[in-house]
C-alpha positions as CSV (number, residue, x, y, z in Angstrom):
1,M,-0.1,0.0,-0.2
2,F,1.1,3.7,-0.7
3,V,2.9,5.0,2.5
4,V,3.4,8.5,3.3
5,N,7.3,8.8,4.5
6,S,7.9,12.4,4.6
7,Y,6.3,15.3,7.3
8,A,6.1,17.4,4.0
9,L,4.4,15.1,2.1
10,A,1.9,14.6,4.9
11,V,1.3,18.2,5.0
12,I,0.6,18.2,1.3
13,F,-1.9,15.5,1.9
14,C,-3.8,17.3,4.5
15,F,-3.8,20.5,2.0
16,V,-5.5,18.1,-0.2
17,T,-8.0,17.1,2.9
18,M,-8.6,20.7,3.6
19,L,-9.4,21.7,-0.3
20,C,-11.6,18.3,-0.6
21,W,-13.7,19.0,2.9
22,G,-14.2,22.7,1.8
23,S,-15.2,21.9,-1.6
24,W,-17.5,19.0,-1.7
25,G,-20.5,21.1,-1.0
26,N,-20.3,22.8,-4.3
27,T,-21.8,19.7,-5.5
28,Q,-25.1,20.2,-3.8
29,K,-25.5,23.5,-5.4
30,L,-24.8,21.9,-8.7
31,A,-27.5,19.4,-7.9
32,G,-30.2,21.9,-8.4
33,K,-32.6,23.9,-5.9
34,T,-35.5,21.6,-6.7
35,W,-33.4,18.5,-5.1
36,R,-33.7,18.1,-1.6
37,Y,-30.7,17.8,0.9
38,E,-32.0,14.8,2.5
39,L,-32.1,13.1,-0.9
40,F,-28.7,14.6,-2.5
41,Y,-27.5,13.2,0.9
42,W,-27.8,9.6,-0.1
43,D,-26.1,10.0,-3.2
44,Y,-23.2,11.8,-1.1
45,V,-22.9,8.8,1.2
46,I,-23.5,6.0,-1.5
47,G,-20.1,7.9,-3.5
48,M,-18.1,7.6,0.0
49,V,-18.4,4.0,0.5
50,L,-18.1,3.5,-3.5
51,F,-14.8,5.7,-3.5
52,S,-13.3,4.1,-0.4
53,L,-13.4,0.8,-2.0
54,L,-11.8,2.3,-5.1
55,I,-8.9,3.8,-2.9
56,G,-8.7,0.5,-1.1
57,L,-8.1,-1.5,-4.0
58,T,-5.8,0.8,-5.8
59,M,-3.9,2.9,-3.3
60,G,-4.5,0.4,-0.7
61,S,-3.4,-2.5,-2.7
62,F,-0.3,-1.6,-4.5
63,G,3.4,-1.2,-3.0
64,S,5.5,-3.1,-1.1
65,E,4.6,-1.7,2.7
66,G,2.4,-2.1,5.0
67,R,-0.6,-4.5,4.5
68,P,-2.8,-4.9,1.4
69,F,-6.5,-3.6,1.6
70,L,-8.2,-7.0,1.6
71,E,-5.8,-8.6,3.8
72,D,-6.0,-5.9,6.3
73,L,-10.0,-6.2,6.4
74,A,-9.5,-9.8,7.4
75,Q,-7.3,-9.5,10.3
76,A,-8.7,-6.6,11.4
77,D,-9.7,-7.0,15.3
78,P,-13.4,-6.4,15.8
79,K,-13.2,-3.9,18.4
80,G,-11.0,-1.9,16.1
81,I,-13.9,-2.4,13.5
82,G,-16.2,-1.3,16.0
83,S,-14.4,2.1,16.9
84,V,-14.3,3.0,13.2
85,I,-17.9,2.2,12.6
86,L,-18.6,4.1,15.9
87,G,-16.5,7.0,14.3
88,G,-18.5,6.7,11.4
89,V,-22.0,6.9,13.2
90,I,-20.8,10.2,15.0
91,F,-19.7,11.9,12.0
92,N,-22.9,11.4,10.1
93,A,-25.0,12.6,13.2
94,S,-22.8,15.8,13.7
95,N,-23.3,16.2,9.8
96,I,-26.7,16.1,9.8
97,L,-27.3,18.3,12.7
98,L,-25.2,20.8,11.3
99,S,-27.1,20.7,8.3
100,A,-30.2,21.3,10.4
101,S,-28.6,23.9,12.3
102,V,-27.6,26.3,9.3
103,S,-31.1,25.7,8.2
104,L,-32.5,27.1,11.5
105,A,-30.1,29.7,12.7
106,G,-28.4,30.4,9.5
107,L,-24.9,29.9,7.9
108,A,-23.4,32.9,9.5
109,V,-24.5,31.6,13.0
110,A,-24.4,27.8,12.9
111,F,-21.5,27.2,10.9
112,P,-19.0,29.0,12.5
113,L,-20.3,27.9,16.1
114,G,-20.1,24.3,14.9
115,V,-17.6,24.0,13.1
116,G,-15.2,26.2,15.4
117,L,-16.1,24.1,18.4
118,A,-15.2,20.8,16.7
119,L,-11.6,22.0,15.5
120,V,-11.2,23.6,19.3
121,I,-12.3,20.2,20.7
122,G,-11.1,17.9,17.9
123,V,-7.7,19.0,18.3
124,I,-7.7,18.7,22.3
125,V,-9.0,15.3,22.0
126,N,-6.9,14.1,19.4
127,Y,-3.6,15.6,20.8
128,I,-4.3,14.0,24.2
129,G,-4.9,10.6,22.4
130,A,-1.8,10.8,20.0
131,P,0.5,13.6,21.0
132,K,2.8,14.7,18.4
133,G,4.2,18.0,17.6
134,D,4.4,21.2,19.7
135,P,1.3,21.9,21.5
136,V,1.9,25.6,22.2
137,I,2.3,26.3,18.5
138,L,-0.3,23.9,17.6
139,F,-3.0,25.6,19.6
140,L,-1.6,28.9,18.7
141,G,-2.7,27.9,15.1
142,V,-5.8,26.5,16.1
143,A,-6.8,30.1,17.9
144,L,-5.8,31.8,14.4
145,I,-7.9,29.6,12.4
146,V,-11.1,29.9,14.6
147,A,-10.8,33.6,14.9
148,A,-10.6,33.2,10.9
149,I,-13.9,31.4,11.0
150,V,-15.5,34.0,13.2
151,C,-14.8,36.7,11.0
152,N,-16.3,34.5,8.0
153,G,-19.1,34.3,10.3
154,I,-19.5,38.0,11.2
155,A,-19.2,38.7,7.4
156,S,-22.0,36.5,6.4
157,G,-23.9,38.0,9.1
158,K,-23.7,41.4,7.4
159,M,-24.5,40.3,4.1
160,N,-27.9,38.5,5.8
161,A,-28.7,41.0,7.8
162,G,-32.5,41.1,8.2
163,R,-33.0,37.6,6.9
164,E,-32.7,35.7,10.4
165,R,-35.4,33.5,11.5
166,G,-35.8,34.9,14.9
167,A,-37.9,32.0,16.4
168,D,-35.5,29.4,15.3
169,N,-32.4,31.0,15.9
170,R,-32.2,29.2,19.5
171,K,-32.9,25.9,18.3
172,G,-30.4,26.3,15.7
173,I,-27.7,27.2,17.8
174,L,-28.6,24.3,20.0
175,L,-28.3,22.0,17.3
176,A,-24.7,23.6,16.2
177,V,-23.3,23.0,19.6
178,L,-24.2,19.5,19.6
179,A,-23.3,19.1,16.1
180,G,-20.1,20.5,17.0
181,V,-19.4,18.8,19.8
182,L,-19.9,15.4,18.1
183,M,-17.6,16.1,15.3
184,A,-14.8,16.7,17.7
185,F,-14.8,13.0,18.6
186,F,-15.5,11.1,15.4
187,Y,-11.8,11.4,14.4
188,R,-10.4,9.9,17.6
189,F,-12.4,6.9,17.0
190,V,-10.9,6.2,13.8
191,A,-7.2,7.1,14.9
192,A,-7.8,4.9,17.9
193,A,-8.2,1.7,15.5
194,M,-4.9,2.4,13.3
195,D,-1.4,2.0,13.9
196,L,-0.3,5.8,13.7
197,D,3.7,4.8,14.9
198,N,4.0,2.5,12.2
199,F,1.7,2.1,9.0
200,S,4.7,0.4,7.0
201,D,4.8,-2.7,9.3
202,P,1.3,-2.0,11.3
203,T,0.6,-4.0,14.5
204,V,-1.5,-7.0,14.0
205,G,-5.4,-6.2,14.6
206,M,-4.8,-2.8,13.9
207,L,-6.0,-0.7,11.0
208,T,-4.2,1.0,7.8
209,P,-6.0,4.2,6.6
210,Y,-7.4,2.2,3.7
211,S,-9.4,-0.4,5.5
212,A,-10.2,2.3,8.1
213,I,-12.1,4.5,5.6
214,F,-14.0,1.8,4.4
215,I,-15.3,0.9,7.6
216,F,-15.8,4.3,8.3
217,S,-17.7,4.9,5.3
218,I,-19.9,1.7,6.0
219,G,-20.6,3.0,9.4
220,V,-22.0,6.2,8.0
221,L,-24.0,4.6,5.5
222,L,-25.5,2.1,7.9
223,S,-26.4,5.0,10.4
224,N,-27.9,6.7,7.7
225,F,-31.0,4.3,7.3
226,V,-31.7,5.7,10.9
227,F,-30.8,9.4,10.9
228,N,-31.8,10.5,7.1
229,T,-35.0,8.6,7.5
230,Y,-35.7,10.3,10.4
231,V,-35.2,13.4,8.9
232,M,-36.8,12.8,5.7
233,K,-40.2,12.2,7.9
234,R,-39.6,15.1,10.2
235,P,-37.4,17.7,8.5
236,F,-36.2,20.4,10.4
237,V,-37.4,22.9,7.5
238,G,-39.6,22.1,4.9
239,M,-42.4,19.2,4.2
240,P,-41.6,15.3,4.7
241,V,-40.3,13.8,1.8
242,A,-40.6,10.1,0.7
243,Y,-38.1,7.5,-0.5
244,K,-39.7,7.2,-3.9
245,E,-38.7,10.8,-4.7
246,Y,-35.1,9.7,-4.6
247,F,-35.7,7.3,-7.7
248,K,-37.3,10.4,-9.6
249,G,-34.0,12.1,-9.6
250,T,-32.0,12.1,-13.1
251,T,-28.6,10.2,-13.6
252,P,-26.7,13.7,-13.9
253,T,-28.2,14.3,-10.2
254,H,-27.4,11.4,-8.8
255,L,-23.8,11.2,-10.2
256,V,-23.2,14.9,-9.1
257,G,-24.0,13.9,-5.3
258,M,-21.8,10.9,-5.6
259,L,-19.0,13.2,-6.8
260,G,-19.3,14.9,-3.5
261,G,-19.1,12.3,-1.5
262,A,-16.1,10.9,-3.4
263,V,-14.4,14.2,-3.0
264,W,-15.3,14.4,0.8
265,C,-13.7,10.9,1.0
266,L,-10.7,11.5,-1.0
267,G,-9.9,14.4,1.7
268,T,-10.7,11.8,4.6
269,A,-8.7,9.2,3.3
270,F,-5.6,11.3,2.5
271,S,-6.1,12.7,6.3
272,Y,-6.0,9.3,7.9
273,I,-2.9,8.4,5.5
274,A,-1.2,11.6,6.7
275,A,-1.9,11.2,10.2
276,G,1.0,8.7,10.5
277,K,3.6,11.1,9.9
278,A,2.2,14.3,10.9
279,G,0.0,13.0,13.9
280,A,-3.9,13.0,14.4
281,A,-4.0,16.5,15.5
282,I,-2.2,18.6,13.2
283,S,-4.0,16.2,10.2
284,Y,-7.2,17.1,11.9
285,A,-6.5,20.5,12.2
286,L,-5.2,21.2,8.8
287,G,-8.5,19.6,7.4
288,Q,-10.8,21.5,9.6
289,G,-9.6,24.7,7.8
290,A,-12.0,23.6,4.9
291,P,-14.9,26.5,6.1
292,L,-12.3,28.9,4.9
293,I,-11.7,26.8,1.7
294,A,-15.6,26.9,1.0
295,A,-15.5,30.9,1.8
296,V,-12.7,31.4,-1.5
297,W,-15.5,29.3,-3.3
298,G,-18.2,31.9,-2.2
299,V,-16.1,35.0,-2.7
300,F,-14.4,34.4,-5.8
301,I,-16.7,31.6,-7.8
302,W,-20.3,31.8,-6.6
303,K,-20.1,35.6,-5.7
304,E,-21.9,35.5,-2.6
305,F,-20.6,38.7,-1.1
306,K,-20.9,40.7,-4.5
307,G,-21.7,44.5,-3.7
308,A,-21.0,44.0,0.1
309,G,-20.2,47.3,1.5
310,R,-16.3,48.1,2.9
311,S,-16.7,46.3,6.3
312,V,-17.4,42.9,4.7
313,G,-14.2,43.4,2.4
314,Y,-12.0,44.2,5.4
315,L,-13.7,41.2,7.6
316,L,-12.9,39.0,4.5
317,A,-9.4,40.4,4.0
318,A,-8.8,39.6,8.2
319,M,-10.2,35.9,7.6
320,F,-7.6,35.2,4.6
321,A,-4.8,36.6,6.7
322,L,-5.8,34.8,9.9
323,F,-6.4,31.5,8.1
324,I,-3.1,31.7,6.3
325,A,-1.1,32.3,9.7
326,G,-2.7,30.1,11.4
327,L,-1.6,27.5,8.7
328,G,1.8,28.6,8.7
329,F,1.4,27.9,12.9
330,I,-0.1,24.4,12.9
331,I,2.5,23.1,9.9
332,A,5.3,24.2,12.2
333,A,4.3,22.7,15.2
334,G,4.4,19.3,13.6
335,G,8.1,20.5,12.3
336,N,9.5,20.6,15.7
């Protein structure tokens, strides 16, 4: 299987993670305004599972280092499998809750709150579980990223002034907090089942990144029959949607959703692969800079801030400056 053997390459993989995690949401826009998120999400999860299998049979099966994908699955300890599946379940719950919080409280309030909590708590949890890198420099970088996310949230709030749903804000904020706390823990359950110290010759019973991402995707898929089915029947916003509506979607619409899942899965797989050299905390922290990548798409491609006032421009400039500085500190933390 392919193994990252240098910190520099691990950082590059983490940047790919950040790009993927910050870009997959574009596929939801491309899927069309008439295609409900609950239906899109099924394609997203299917795409995740299919791509995890593809990357396992390719990058996870070629090369002289580590254990081949299928062989690794066969020898995996049941406790490790359970831990990774639990990670998938936790991620899926947090992802759906975050989407619901955005629909209730608005992107400007819910997204910075949820992702900011996930970043701070997640880095702490992952660093305690597998300490690697300089903690002072690492958490300084995390603080700068959180400040950048806050600037993005304030800028979005100024653009959407007067559109907030006051009656739903409290519920949306509570869901965002719950989503952020849950999201902070999913990565740790996956990392705990992998031999982060030696991907080249992993301990018997432990998983490689390639088997971990596949099992994780299965956990997301299995839990989706519970979580997404519930949301389809009792949506946070809009009318209930039936399963028969899913089969009315066009092939291009389904493929776009699957592409979104594949893009997210590629980023997550690269994060797991990089964690062996960079450490789980640094790999997770760099990946969670994704909201700023999403902001780049919003500013330069979707023109979501077109016509914004000067104050919004200053906030966006501060966001990008803090983001770049934060990334620099996080990268430096692992180089020490």
